[in-house]
N, C-alpha and C positions, 0 to 999 in steps of 0.2 A: 720334581720327579728325579729319581736317580736311575741311571741306566747302568747295569752291571753285566759285563760280558764274561762268560766262563773262561778260565785260563786255557791256553792252548797246550796240548800235549803233543809229543813227537808222534808223527804218523808215518806210515810207509811212504817213501818217496821224499820225505823232508830232507833238504840238502844240508841244513846246518842248524845247530841249536841257537846260533846267533839270530837267525830269522825268527825263530819261535820267541826268543827273549824280546826282540824288538816289537813283535805283535802284542805280547803280554804287556809291555810297558805302555804301548799306545792305547790299550783298552782299559784304562782306569776309569773309575766312576766319572760320568759326565752328567752335569745337571742340565736338563732341557726344560724349556718353558712348558706350561700346562697344556696338555693335549687338547682340552676343550677350547682353548683360545686359538690354537694353531690350526686344528683340523688335520685329518689323516694325511692328505697329500703333502702338507708342509712338514709333518713329522718324518715321513719317508725321505723327503728332500734333505731335511736337516741331518738325519742319520747317514745318508749317503755322503754328505759333505764331511761329517766328523769321522766316519770310518770308510774312506774310499777304498781301502785294501780289502774290505769285506763285502762291500756293495758296489762293485765296479761295473761300469757299463750301464746300458739302458735296462732298467728293471722292467720285466713284463708284468703288468698289473693284472690282478684277478680278484674274484670274490668267491668265497666258499662259505656257505652258511653265515655265521656272524663274523667271519674273518675277511678283512681286506688285506691283500698281500702283494708283494712283488718278488719275482724270481730273477736272480742275477746269474745268468748262464756262465759268465766269465769266472765266477768264484764258486758256483754251485750252491749258493746260499739263498734261503728264503727269509724275508722279513715280513711279519704279519702283525696286524693290530686288530683286536676284537672290538665289539661294540661297547665294552666296558672300559676301553682304553688301555688294556694290557698289551704289551709289546712282546712278541715272540720271535725266535730265530730258529731255523732248522737248516742244516746243510753240512758242508765240509768242515766248517769252523767248529761246529758243535758235535762232530763225529756222528752226524745224522740223527741226533737226539733232539727233541724239542726242548728249547731252553727259554725260560721266562726272563726277559731282560729288564722289565720295569712295568710299573702301573701308573696310570694317570690319576 
C-alpha cells in the first residue's frame, strides 16, 4: 500500500515557508505493510511513528459506524481506518477536509 499525504499550503499563523517545505519533504510516499496482516491498532502505531509531527501525543481512540479513529489534540488531526482498509485524515494538516491517504 502507498500512503500519500496532501501537500501543505500556507495557512494563517504559519511562521515560515521553510516549515511548510520541511513537512512536504517529510510526507513523501511511504510503503506500509498490508493492513490485513497488521490490524488497525498497529497501522495507527506505524503511522504515528512515521509521521510524529502529524500524529503527536496520545491519540484518543474512538469508533463511529465503520470507522476506527484516533484524534490527536496536540496537532488537531484525526486518523481513521474504515472496515475496507481505507485510511483517512481530517484536521489542521488537511485544512479540515477529509483526505484519503491510502487503501489496503
